[in-house]
MARMILUM-672828 format. One record per residue (C-alpha): y, z, x. Coordinates in steps of 0.05 Angstrom, whole numbers, plus 5000, padded with zeros to 4 digits. Each point is the difference from the previous one (the first is absolute). Layout:
YZX...
END
This chain:
500050005000506949825025506150424982507449845011506150414983507149794984506150414981505149774949506750304979501250154927505750334963501950234931506350144961500450434937506449954959499550604953504550304947502750525048497849795070498349415044494850055056497749545056493450065039496949605057492550025013495449715052493449764972493849855041496049414974492949985025495949364997492550094999495349405005492949855020495449405004497350174931506350134960506749694984506250315032503350574963506250425014501950704982505350525013497350535047506350405017506650134965505550315041506950164973504649855058506850094968502950354939507249914980504550554975500250054925506149654972503350074932498649344965506549595004502849804933506349624982500050324931494850304952497149304986500549645067496450085066504549955061496049485037505249925056499450735020492449984995500049395046504250395050495150584997494349525013503549695061501650695028492850254990497149385033504350165060498150744999492649824995500649515058497249404961502449314981498149534943495349645047496250655012498350114926493649704975499650294930502650544954502750154931506550124963499250464940505450164948498350624961502450454945506649864965502049535057494949494975504149954936506649825034502749334978499449705070493350335020496149355006505449655039500650595047492650055015499449265013506050005046497250595038493349655008503549395029503650435051494050435018494249515010493849774964499050544947495850174941505850074952499250404937505050314952495950624982499350144927498050694977492549895004500249675069504750545026495250544977494249665034503849905066502350735002493050254984497249605059505650225046499650754983492650035017497850124928495449395000496650225064499250714975496749754936494749675044498750665036499350374933495149584959500549994924506450404999506649704977505950055048507049894972505949835044506850104968505349635040506950254978506149665027507049924974498549664934492650044982493750415006494449515014492950274993493649675024493150274983494449885051492550094991495349855058505349595034501749574939506550034963497850134928506950044968507450105008505650334960507550005011505450454971507549975008500450645041503550005067504950375044505849534993500349914925505950485002505049985058504050625017505150235050499350685035504150354946495349754945504649464971496149414972501649365039495549574958493249934967495049464982501349704931492549984988499650765009505450184949495749974937495250525029505850455020503149964930493350114964498950635041506950274985502949885069506849714982502149765069505049465016503549745062505550485023496850624970498750605044493250304989497550665026494150155046496350304941501249394956497649515054493750425009498849994925500349245001495249935059495350524972499449594937499049365041494350335039496950274936500149314966497149665062494350485014498650124927499049254989495749895062495750624986499349774927502550674975506249724965502949334981505650114950505749544979504350265057495049775052499349334966507449875013498250005075495049444994501649375040494249554982494850054946496150615021492450085003496650224936496350535040500250295070494450255045499250745013503150145068496350435051505049955058507549894998504649715054507549914999503449485043506849655002506650325016499050564949493050115027503050105069504950514972494350384967497750215070506050455009502750144930502550725006505550404969506649635007507250004981503449464957502949685062493249995035496649724937505049434996500049845074497549294988504949884944494750044945494950464966494249845047499550705032500350334931494449554974495750165061500950744988498449944926493649615015497850495054501050604954496349664943494049805044499650705030499650304930494349534982492849985024500649295027497449815068506049735038498949665067505449805051500149255010499749665068506649674984505550184952506849665006496949395035493949944955502349354969503149655060495149495025498450085073497549294998497249444958494549925051496349355010492550025006496949325007493349904967495649384991497449824932492749864986497849285008498449944925507049894974503049564946506649645010503249564948506549735029504650525031506449945040498450425062502050485027500850444938503950625018501250704974495250014940499050704972492850214984497450364939493150295005494849954944494150475015494049824958493750424997493549624990498950334932506949794978498049275008495350114941504950384957505549814951505150365044500549445051505549634961504050644995499250155075502849325019505650024948502450695023500149765073504149394982505050424959500650505057501249435049505549714957503450684996499950075076501849305022505249734951503249555052498849324967494949805054494749474992494750265012502750664973494350355037492849885022494150334966495050355045493150084969496050575031493950414985495449434976493550055039496449434965502849484952495249574961502349334971500650314930504450565027504149505039501349604937502250644965505050155055502649285000501150014924503950655005504249745058501949374962501850404938504350525035503849505043501449594937502350624963504050375053501949475051500249344961505249685046496450165065498249375038496850365060494150484995497150395058493650404992496850405056492750234996497450585041493149695001497349305010501449664933506749635008497449295001495950074937505650384965505249485020495849414977498650314932507250234989502749325020495749674946502250524949507449935016499449244995506449825038504450564971502050225070502149625062496850445052493750444996497750385061493850455001498250355065495150545017497850525052507050285010501350755000506350144961503150634971504450094939507249935023498549485054503349315006496649385028502149375036495049424992499949525059498149275006492549924991496249865063495549385007493950424983503350214934501150715026506850274981504150465045503050584959505550465021499450674964506550375000498550734988505750484985499350495058502750705003500650415063496750694999506150385024506450124961
END
């Protein structure tokens, strides 16, 4: 066996509601090959080599990101990190929280990507942000170490509390509430400098009649954050979900939540929870908002409960992407390609895990439909393909079972993605050519491009680049995994 190693430089930028962070990582890519196998590449080491200071996110006004100042920060941090554009191989720009809703968010993230290199670019919606933070905090890894127990990571920043639930390493659900440390902005004397419009209905419903210019006392601020903490934990623990809590919903919320065994808190408020002690009004408003008060309220509530709370590996930097790392893999030789303008870049992947017994059940249609709907909620960027489907867990697929899968695929693409002209399907096991042929016949010219590839190891949250097929019909695949460093 022959092994070679190569190091690449990767960076990430997180534009959050309150803060902006920049991280540089060095990633070791190991290539392993033998006379009896095709080449494959994997990440073997992840080293965080530079972390920027934490900046207040530059805004022109409440609705507009100050891209010019962000670009200046980026230039300064490149210089501080000792890197140039030519040094950067990969990475990611993520816009999170309330910043993702600014009117120029998409323009800003695209401009940053152009200035910073070849990125996986994603404007993180609530579900994606929850998933990213849960990976970054270490919650996903901890759920692997504690089999059959649900681990919840609550990432609380300036505008939202994003929760991801993990079971055995898989994200089994997310939930987001409008709870954050910067929903009310204060000066050291307790005068209200501003508040999020989206938060006002909840304040009014709870009898907190607060407006810009008012001076509110230490006790009143604490009452507000105590109620915020109560609504958040009550909902996630399934002990309460009244009309007040429902005013904090951002997206349609899950009908039911899993029972949580271990709790983690990340984000800026999670960082403040490490040292939330008795404080004065001036100390509590030292960041110009209610973040320290909210951290104290959450700490006190969790200490009164019987919940198992674990410190995360990362808090304030849980969501910043250390890299969108590139791991090259080679597809199996049994692939199906119908047209295709290669290379195809930055395709998100949604995983469909199918147990063998589910192939026989009536639930298969529901499993595929729910995955498609989840993918549309995560990747609403007008892409074509919107995302690739990754079929895993199928040990053996007879022709009858294959036809069943093909019929379902044709139906769900017609129902949910009728205008898609490019379809990419990835199979964990050796079935891509048969699936592609059967699906092509079923689609009967409805799409321009159909690609089915197999024997690729992909995780939920990955992106792929599909290269030009080689003469032997093998396709090189770049898997871009969202990587998080293990230190905060």
